[in-house]
NUTIDO-895146 format. One record per residue (C-alpha): x, y negated, z negated; residue in three letters. Coordinates in steps of 0.5 Angstrom, whole numbers, plus 500, padded with zeros to 3 digits. Layout:
<recs>
X,Y,Z,ALA .
...
</recs>
This chain:
<recs>
588,548,452,MET .
590,545,445,GLU .
582,543,444,LYS .
581,551,445,SER .
586,553,440,HIS .
583,548,435,GLU .
575,551,437,ALA .
577,557,436,ARG .
582,556,430,THR .
575,553,427,SER .
571,559,429,GLU .
576,562,426,LEU .
575,559,419,LEU .
568,559,419,ARG .
567,566,420,LYS .
571,567,414,GLU .
568,563,410,LEU .
561,565,412,ILE .
565,573,409,LEU .
567,570,404,VAL .
560,566,401,ILE .
557,574,403,ILE .
562,577,398,ALA .
560,572,393,ILE .
552,574,394,ALA .
553,580,395,VAL .
556,581,387,PHE .
551,576,384,LEU .
545,580,386,LEU .
548,587,385,SER .
547,585,377,PHE .
539,584,376,PRO .
539,592,380,LEU .
539,598,376,GLY .
534,602,372,ARG .
535,596,366,TYR .
532,589,368,SER .
535,583,368,ILE .
531,577,371,SER .
535,572,375,PRO .
534,567,370,GLY .
536,571,364,ASP .
543,573,368,LEU .
544,566,370,ILE .
544,564,362,MET .
547,571,360,ILE .
553,569,365,LEU .
554,561,364,ALA .
555,563,355,ALA .
562,565,358,LYS .
562,558,360,VAL .
560,553,356,ILE .
556,554,350,PRO .
547,556,350,ILE .
543,558,346,HIS .
542,565,346,HIS .
535,567,347,THR .
536,573,350,TRP .
537,581,348,PRO .
545,583,345,THR .
543,589,350,THR .
543,585,356,MET .
550,582,354,ASP .
552,589,354,ILE .
549,593,360,VAL .
552,585,364,VAL .
559,586,360,TYR .
560,592,359,ASN .
557,596,365,VAL .
555,592,371,ARG .
561,587,371,LEU .
566,594,370,PRO .
562,597,376,ARG .
562,592,381,ILE .
568,590,379,LEU .
570,597,382,ALA .
567,597,387,ALA .
569,591,391,MET .
576,594,389,LEU .
576,600,393,VAL .
573,598,399,GLY .
578,591,399,ALA .
583,596,399,ALA .
581,602,403,LEU .
579,597,408,SER .
586,593,408,THR .
588,600,408,SER .
585,603,414,GLY .
586,597,418,ALA .
594,596,416,ALA .
594,603,419,TYR .
591,603,424,GLN .
595,597,427,GLY .
601,601,425,MET .
599,608,428,PHE .
595,603,435,LYS .
591,608,433,ASN .
582,606,432,PRO .
581,613,428,LEU .
587,613,423,VAL .
583,612,417,SER .
587,611,409,PRO .
588,619,408,ASP .
593,620,415,ILE .
597,621,410,LEU .
595,625,406,GLY .
594,620,400,ALA .
586,622,398,SER .
587,630,399,ALA .
594,629,394,GLY .
589,625,389,ALA .
583,630,390,GLY .
587,635,388,PHE .
591,631,381,GLY .
584,629,379,ALA .
582,637,380,ALA .
587,639,376,LEU .
586,635,370,GLY .
578,637,370,ILE .
581,644,371,TYR .
586,643,366,PHE .
581,639,361,SER .
585,631,361,PHE .
582,626,358,SER .
579,622,364,TYR .
584,617,363,LEU .
589,623,364,GLY .
585,625,370,ILE .
586,619,374,GLN .
593,618,373,LEU .
594,625,375,MET .
590,624,381,SER .
594,618,382,PHE .
600,621,381,ALA .
599,627,387,CYS .
597,622,393,GLY .
602,618,391,LEU .
606,625,392,ILE .
603,628,399,ALA .
605,621,401,VAL .
612,622,399,PHE .
612,628,402,MET .
609,627,409,ALA .
614,620,409,TYR .
620,625,407,THR .
618,631,413,ILE .
616,626,417,GLY .
623,623,417,GLN .
627,630,418,LYS .
625,631,425,VAL .
627,626,430,ARG .
623,626,436,HIS .
616,620,436,ASP .
617,618,429,PRO .
609,615,429,MET .
606,623,432,LEU .
611,627,428,VAL .
608,622,421,LEU .
602,624,423,VAL .
602,631,423,LEU .
607,631,417,THR .
601,628,414,GLY .
595,633,416,VAL .
600,639,413,LEU .
601,635,407,VAL .
593,634,406,GLY .
591,641,408,THR .
597,643,403,LEU .
593,640,398,PHE .
586,641,400,SER .
587,648,400,SER .
590,647,392,GLY .
584,644,391,THR .
580,649,394,SER .
584,654,391,LEU .
582,650,383,ILE .
575,651,385,LYS .
575,658,386,PHE .
578,659,379,VAL .
574,654,374,ALA .
569,655,370,ASP .
562,655,374,PRO .
558,653,369,TYR .
563,647,367,ASP .
569,646,371,LYS .
567,646,377,LEU .
561,642,377,PRO .
565,637,375,ALA .
570,639,380,ILE .
565,638,387,THR .
561,631,383,PHE .
569,628,383,TRP .
570,629,389,LEU .
564,626,392,LEU .
565,620,389,GLY .
561,615,384,SER .
563,610,380,LEU .
559,611,374,ALA .
563,612,369,ALA .
567,606,370,ILE .
570,602,364,THR .
573,595,364,PRO .
580,599,362,HIS .
579,602,369,ASP .
578,597,373,VAL .
584,594,370,LEU .
589,600,372,TYR .
586,600,378,GLY .
586,593,380,PHE .
594,593,378,ILE .
596,598,384,PRO .
592,595,388,ILE .
594,589,386,LEU .
601,590,388,LEU .
600,594,395,GLY .
595,588,397,GLY .
600,583,397,ILE .
606,584,401,PRO .
601,586,407,LEU .
598,580,407,TYR .
604,576,406,ILE .
606,581,412,LEU .
599,582,416,ARG .
603,577,423,TRP .
609,583,423,ARG .
603,588,424,LEU .
601,584,430,ASN .
608,586,433,VAL .
608,592,430,LEU .
602,594,433,SER .
604,592,441,LEU .
609,598,440,GLY .
616,600,438,GLU .
621,597,444,GLU .
616,590,444,GLU .
617,590,436,ALA .
624,591,437,MET .
626,587,442,ALA .
623,582,439,MET .
628,582,432,GLY .
623,587,428,LEU .
625,593,423,GLU .
620,597,425,THR .
623,602,421,ARG .
623,598,414,THR .
617,595,416,LEU .
612,602,416,ARG .
616,604,410,LEU .
613,598,407,ILE .
605,599,410,VAL .
606,606,407,VAL .
608,604,400,VAL .
603,600,399,CYS .
597,603,403,SER .
599,609,398,THR .
599,605,392,LEU .
592,603,395,MET .
589,608,397,THR .
591,612,391,SER .
589,607,386,ALA .
582,606,389,ALA .
581,614,389,VAL .
583,615,383,SER .
579,611,380,ILE .
572,612,385,SER .
574,620,387,GLY .
573,620,396,LEU .
570,615,399,VAL .
570,616,407,GLY .
569,612,412,TRP .
570,606,409,VAL .
578,605,413,GLY .
576,607,418,LEU .
570,603,420,ILE .
571,597,415,ILE .
576,594,420,PRO .
573,595,427,HIS .
567,592,425,LEU .
572,585,422,ALA .
576,587,429,ARG .
569,585,432,MET .
567,580,427,ILE .
575,575,428,VAL .
578,580,434,GLY .
585,583,433,PRO .
590,578,430,ASN .
592,581,423,TYR .
592,574,420,LYS .
585,572,420,VAL .
583,580,421,LEU .
587,583,414,LEU .
583,578,410,PRO .
576,580,414,ALA .
577,587,412,SER .
579,586,404,MET .
572,582,405,LEU .
568,585,409,ILE .
569,593,405,GLY .
568,589,398,SER .
562,587,399,ALA .
560,594,404,TYR .
561,598,399,LEU .
558,594,393,LEU .
552,594,397,LEU .
553,602,398,VAL .
554,603,390,ASP .
548,599,389,ASP .
543,603,394,LEU .
547,609,390,ALA .
544,608,383,ARG .
537,605,386,CYS .
536,611,392,ALA .
533,615,387,SER .
531,616,380,SER .
539,621,381,VAL .
544,617,382,GLU .
547,619,389,ILE .
555,620,390,PRO .
557,615,395,LEU .
561,619,399,GLY .
555,623,401,ILE .
553,616,403,LEU .
558,613,406,THR .
558,618,411,SER .
551,618,412,LEU .
552,611,415,ILE .
559,611,417,GLY .
558,616,422,ALA .
552,613,426,PRO .
556,605,425,PHE .
563,609,428,PHE .
558,611,433,PHE .
556,604,436,TYR .
563,602,434,PHE .
566,607,439,LEU .
561,605,445,VAL .
561,599,443,SER .
568,596,440,GLY .
572,599,445,ARG .
575,591,447,LYS .
575,588,440,SER .
583,592,441,TRP .
585,589,447,SER .
</recs>
């Protein structure tokens, strides 16, 4: 019996190591991709020059492209992918529902409304991001506060209030689009809502990294408790777990991550829904390994999608379109073949 447990542990470690290697490989392979060609040899020299003294034989433009354009975009794609997939995995365990995604409590709808409002009032790019982040937090706070007023089924009520608040903010976004200037503001709002990382700067990565880190660390530390929470309310309370406090921590941390991700990338759907399913099929339902696996797979996945978005055609394809086109067929496959991963 002990040998079987050790074998399973060794297999999970091997799978996690493979996921780490894949994420690193996707990270490195994304640098040469783009309209400005950079050979692998030049890329190695440029990256190594930051660590060891190397004679500068490449154009200065390459340094600018690598460090000011591609590196922030690559890091942003990995941050957003990791944040959405981790939030999705945490929510699916908390709600015991494989159809739950990070926007279940209205975070994405609120963030979209905040960005649309910022664009409508001609805020700076940073102002738009802050409005998006703040409205995402407000939306979830409203959903959670309203849900606490109803003493029935806490999880069902939380989902219903999330749908209610999400609809309210989505209606507000539609109203802003209706009254916006059709030649200036409306195209900008529409493009932002489709999701893109084209305008990412190093400062955006830093602003997004801080709340994502603040939300991710508690979830990672408490990931074993999500196993107990996913068993059900009565089972968790019987094992001495303070379910209300844990649910609040999950909601706050997931909201921080989702709102921060949406504020820098726009609305990118399906990542937080399909990646946790894929992670369960690979490593199983144990959150001690499921959460890190979701984080690694999500970061690599969204980076690959962003690479496709900027290289598939002469005009950059919005991320939201690609994630929907890729995510829907995969989710159908998971529904058909991945039921056992929840057991």
